[in-house]
N, C-alpha and C positions, 0 to 999 in steps of 0.2 A: 503322496508322501512328500515331506519337506526335505530339502537338501541339507546335509549335515554342515554346520558352520561352527566356528570357535565360540564356546559358551562364555557368557559374561558371568560375573561372580555368583549371583544368587543360585542359578541352576547348577553351576559347577560345584558350589559349596554343598548343595543338597546331595549330589552324587558322591562327593568326597565323604560326607557324613555317613552315608549308607555303607560305604566300604569300611568304615571304622567299627561298625557294629559286629561283634563276634556272634556268629550264628552257630547254634549247637548242631552237630552233625547227626544224621539219622542212619539207621542200619540199612543194609541192602539185602535183597533176595537174589539168588543166583539161578540162572538157567544153563543147562548144558545140552548141546545139540551135536549129534554125530552125522547130521545130514540125512536122516531117514525121512523121506517125503511121501506123504499120501496124496495122490493126485486123483481128484474126483471129477468126473464128467463123462460125456459121450465119447465113443471111440474116435469120431472125427476130430473132436476138440483135442483129445489127448495125443493122437498121432501127429497133429500139427505142431505141437509145442515141445514134445519130448526131446527132439534133437538139441534143444537149448538147455537141457537139464541133465546132461550126461554125467556130470560130476557128483550127482546125488544118488542115493540108494532109493530107487523109486518103487512104490507099490501103487498100482492103478486100481481104483474102484470104479468100475463101469456102471453108469446109471443113466439110461437103461443098458441092458446087456448088449453085446456086440455080435456081429456075424462071425462065422468060423474063420474066415480069412483075416478079419481085423484082429481077432484074438491071437491068431498065429503071429501076426506082425508084432503085437504088443509083448507077447510072452518071450520073444527073442531077446528083449532088453529089460524086462520088468516082471515082477510078480503081479498077477492079474486076479482080481476078485470082481464079482459082479452081483448086482441086485436089480430086481425089476422095478421096485418102487422106492422112493426116498424114505418111506416109513419103515422099510426093512432094516435100516441101520441107524445107529445113534453115535454121535461124536461128542466127546467130553474132554476136558483137560485144558492144557495150555502149552506154550512153547517148551519143547523138550520132553513133554509128558502128555501128548494127546493119546486118547484111548478110543479105538473104534470097536463098537459092539454090533455084531451081526447075529441076530437070532440068539441061540443058546450057546454059541461058540465062546471060547475064551477071548477076552479083548486083545486086540493087536495094538502095539505101541508105536508111536511115531513122534518125530521131533517137529515136523513141519507139515502143514496142510495147504494145498492149493485147490480151491473149490471153484470149478469153472461154470457151475450151474447158475441159473438165475435165482433159484430158491436155495440159498446157502444153508449150511448145516447149523450155524449159530444164529439165534434170533436177536440177541442183545445189540443195542445200538453201537457200543464200542466193542469191537471184536478182540479176541485174545491175541496177544503178541504171538507171532509165528503162524497165524491163520490168515490166508490171503484169499480174497474173494473179489476179483475184478469185475465179475459179471460180464456185461457186454461192452465195457469200456476198454477199447484197444490200447489207449495210452497207459491206463492202470496195469493192464496185463503186461505190457513191455517193462514197466517199472518192477513188477513182481518177478519177472523172469530174470531181470538184472540183479535183484537183491537176493533171491533165494540161494544161489550158490555161495553167497557170503555168510549165510546164517549157520555156520558151524563153529564149534568151540564153546567157550564159557562166556556168558554175558551177565552183567550185574545191572540192577536198577534199584533205585531207592525204595524203601518201604515207606510209603507216603503217609501212613496213618498211625494213630495210636488209639487203641480201643480199651476203655475201662468199663467192663461189664457191671461193676459194682454201682456205677452211676447211671447205667442204662435203664430206661423206663419202658423197655419193650414188653416185659412180662413179669408178673408177680403172682405167685400161687396158682400158676397155670392159666392166668387170665391175661390175654393179649391186650397190650395198650398201644404205645407209639410204634408206628411202622414207617416213619418218614424216610429213614435211610434206605430201607428196602425198596420203597417206591421210587426213590430218587436215583439210585445207582444206575448209570447207563451201561456199565460193564458187566453187570450180573455177578459182581464179586461178593455181594452181601447176601447171607442166608440166615434163616432162623432155624436153629437146631436145639431141640429140647428146651425151648423157652429162652434161649440165649442167642444174641446176635454174634455171628462169626463173619470175618472178612478174609477172603482168600487173597493173600498178598501177591500171588502170581497172576491173578486176574485183575487186581486193582491197578489202574493206570494213572492214578493221581488226578482224576477229574475234580475232586474236592466237594462234590455235591453233598455227600454224607455229612461232612463237617459243617457246611452251611445250614443244613436243615435240622441237625441234631439239637433239640431244645435244651438238653441237659449238659451238653459238652462231653458226652461219653465217647463220641468219636471226634477226634480233632486232627487237623492236618499237621504233618510233621516235617514238611520240606519247603520252608522252615516251619517251626512250630509257631503257635499264635503269639506267644510272648515275644519271640525274636522278630517276627514280622511287624508287630506293632512298635517295638523299640526302633526298628529301622525306619518305619514310617514317621514316627515322632521326631527322630533325629534329623531326618531330611527336612521336615517342616521348620524345625527350630533353626537349622543352619540357613535355610532360605530366608527367613526373617532377619537373622543376625547380619546376613550379607546385604541387607537393604532391599530384598524382594518384597513384593506386596501382592495381595489378591491371588494367591496360588490356587491352582486347580490340580487335584490328584488324578492322574490318568492310569488306571489299572489295566495291565496288558499281560498276555501270555508270553512265554519265552520265545515262541516262534513268530509272534506278531509285534516285535519291538518297533516302536515308531522312531522316526528321526526328527529331532526337535532343533529349532534355532535357539541360539543363546538368549535372545531377548524374550523368549516365550515364558509366560507365567505358569505354563503347564509342566508339572513334575511327573515324568513317567515313573511308575512303580511296578516293577516286574514281579510276576508270580509264575509259578509253574503252571497254574491254571487259574483263570479268573474266578471260577466257581469256588476256589479254595478260600476266598475272602467274602464273607457274608456281611450281614447287617452290622455286626460288631465293629468290623474294620471301617465300613463307610461312615457310621455315626462317630466313631472315634476320630477319623480324619477331619470331619466337620468341626468337632469340638476342639481340635488342636489347631484350628485356624484355616483349614482349606475352605475356599469359597464354594467349591462344588467338588463332586466326585464323578468322574466319567469312567465308563467301562468300554474299552475299545472293542468294537464289534468285528466279527469275522465269520466267514461261511463255514469254517471247519468245526465250529463249536457243536457238540452234541445237542440235539433238541431237548433232551431231558435237562441238561445243564442250563440251557436258556430259560426253560420253564421254571426251574428252581430259582434262578436269579430274578426272574420277573415277579414271582410270588414274594420273594424277600424284599424286592424293591418296592412293591406295592405296600407292604406292611410298614416299611421304613417311611414311605411317603405319608401314610396315615398318621404315624407317630409325629412326624415333623409338622404336618398340617394341623394337628391338634394343638401345637404350640404357636401356630400362626406363620410358619415358614413357608416359602414358596415350594411348589410341587415339582420343580425341575432340578433340585440340588443333586440328585443322584439319577443318572441316565446313561443310556447307550450313546456311543459316539462312533460314527463311521470314520475310518482312517483319513478319508479325503476331507473331512470337515473339521479335524482337530485344529488346524491352523487359524480358522476364522470363526469358529463357534463362540458364542457369548456365554459366559458363566452366569449363574444365578447371583442374587444380591446378598448372600450371607456374608456378613462381616461382624465377627464377634471377637473379643479377646481370647487368645489361645488358652486352652486348658493346660494344666500342669501334671495331671495324673500320669503315672507310668504304665507301660504295657504289662498286663498280667495274663495268666493262663486261663482264668475262669471267664468263659464266654459271656455269661449273663451279668457278671460283675462289670465287665467292660461296657456292655450296653447300658447298664444303669448309671455308671459314672459319666458316660458320654451324654446321655439324656439329661442327667442332673445339671451338667454344665450348660447344655443348650437351653434348658428351661430357665436357668438363671438370667439369660440374656434374650429370652424369647420375646417376640412382638406381642404375644398374648399369653397370659398365665391361665392354665386350665387344670382341671382335676382329673379327668379320665377321657379316653378316646376309645371307641369301639374298633376292633380289628376284624378283618374278613378272613375267611379260609382257615387254614391250618396254623393259626397263630400259636406261638410258643408262650404267650403271656395271656392271662385271663383269670376269670373267677369261676368258682364252683357254686352253683345255685342248688338249693335243696327245697323240695316241696314239703313244708311242715306237716301237711295233712297225710303224707305218706311215710315220712321218715319215722323209724322206730328206735333210732339211736342204737342200732345193733353194733355199730362201729366196724362193720365189714370194710367200709371205705378206708378207715384209719389204718387197718391192718395191712392193706395192700399198697397204700400210697408210697411211691418210691422216693419222693422228695420231702416227706414229712410235712407236706402242706396242710394236711388234715390231721387234727389232733382231738383227742378226747378231753373231756373236762376234768380229768383226774378223778376226784371223788364226787364230782357233780355230773348229772346226766346232761352233758352238753357236747355238741359237735362244733369244733372251732376250725378256723381256716386262716392260713397265712398266704396272702395273695402273691407276694414276691417270690415264693418258692414253687408255685404251681406252674407246671410246664404244659398243661392241657393234654396230657397223655391219654386220658380217657379210661384208665384202669378202674378208677373209683366208680365211674358211671356203669361200667360192665359188671362190677362186683356187687352193686347195690341190689339186694333181693327184692326191694319194693319199688324199683325203678323211680326213685325219688330224686336222682341227681341229673342235672344237665350242666353243660359247659358253655361258657360265654367268653369269646375272645375279646380282650380289651387290654389297654395299658393304663395303669394307675400311676400318675406322675408323682404324687406325694409319696416319697420314699418311706417316710416314717409310718404313714398309714398302711402302705403296702406290706410293711414288715410287722405290723402289729396284729396279733391274732384277733379275729372277730368271731362272734358267735353266729353260726349258721342256723342252729336249732337247739332248743333246750326244753326240758319238761321237768315237772315236779317228780321227785323220786317216790316210788310206791314201796311201802313197808311190808315185810313178811307178816302174814296174819298170825304166825306162831311166835316168832322171836322179835318181831318189830324192827328188824334190820332193813334199812333201805337196800333194795337189790335190783330193781328194774323200773320201767316206766309204764304208764297206762297204755301207750300205743303198742309197746312190745307185748304186753299181756293180751291185747286184742288180737295181734297177729298170731301169737302162739295158740290162743284159744281157737282161732279160725282153722289152724292147721291140725291141732290135736283134739278138737272138741269131740270127735267120734271115737277116739282111742279108748279101748276098754279100761285102761288104767285111770282114766279121768272122767268116768261116768258117775252120775248121781252125786252122792255125798263126796266122793273122791275128786269131784271137780275142784274142790277147795285147794287141792294140791298145786294147781296152777298159780295160786297166789302165795305160795311158800317159796322161800329161798332154797337153794340147791341142797343145803344140809338138812333143813327141816323136811323137805320133800322126801329125801331118802329115809329119814327116821320114820316118817309117816307110813312109808311103804313097807319097810323091813324091820322097824323097831329100832330103839336106841342100842348102840353097841354095848 
């Protein structure tokens, strides 16, 4: 880490500009604790540490059960429960509202939990607030014993996220699509309930992974929100340039990992509650607004899932940048010890002027459009790996019957019918590759292909994926279906008694004429 010195104008100007941006406040969630502690472990472990926790109301859960003498010692100062196997109980909840379930008994409520076992009660990577699991780390255990007596009273924390289920592409008509946030959350705070995503604000600890991976922007980080974060970032870069600075590098860092910079450094620290809260839209927007590179300050405390999320996002951003001829190291991890001497990439373009907006995909498109304007190489499209949030829908014409099942479930209106014509149309800029259309297609005619189409007008213009000539009703001559649909219906209903022999003609009638043929005219 570098020694703090007096800053020269450009870096100081950037920090001053950041303080001038008014950030919208977020709401809070409150926890209340009366100091009711559930202590889980063996009798030997519990007896050793209980004298350090006398100010708390302790219930001991022995796992495994203890000897008669040990139980006598414990019951003198605490309520004692016991189970033979870890599978005999289940723990759920959060700080101030943990629930212990043992067999068919009524759940017991606790404010705090100290789990001394190696195999802890919660499996998620980021543990709930109020749950302590030092395992065999003696130093962590001492920290826990020092902190637990202080965990009484009311505590507030920010509600880190905003969820808009109307924009969510998780489920339509009972068909599951996007699950990126479910897979990414290291805290186990996100669940799918009745086809809708729900986030437990008491379990959420602001990692930000869900915001980074959400392709539709249905979940967004709110501490600060995207628009405020971008406005602060752009203000810092503008002030840096106005003060005479050049070739700036944006260094994204967590609140707990703040670097110390010298005044002459071109590196502008940009603080976030969590690095994972800033995804591709922030990185590309920073480059478009004049940053020579974007560095993410590395640290050991980052959840593995957060690192994996950022690595995937970084890889896709690199693919998009490489498609325009830019170097592959413009966005990268940076060790704290390397910040002072690391060399930035060679990106030098005129800063963009677009403002920070809340829509994630719009920010990405504006940033890429500016980068493309000054790119070393002009290109049309680049393929993207993995779970890309941009791409196309491909339709096998020999399978598609134009049933429009895909159109009816598409959450982003990326798939459209041809109105009065038997056509399936597609708007690539609106597709988030959620996969609902692929799952909904009864003929398995749809596949997804991740890619980024740089030509914005082409990406926004509807293109025809499949079309056929309309087939007319043999009775009234009204166009009502396609030949491929008739073949599919015939294959399914060919043996139905209502469509045998001469009655097979009914399959080529529109819905009204078919009813009249079966039951007579009204």
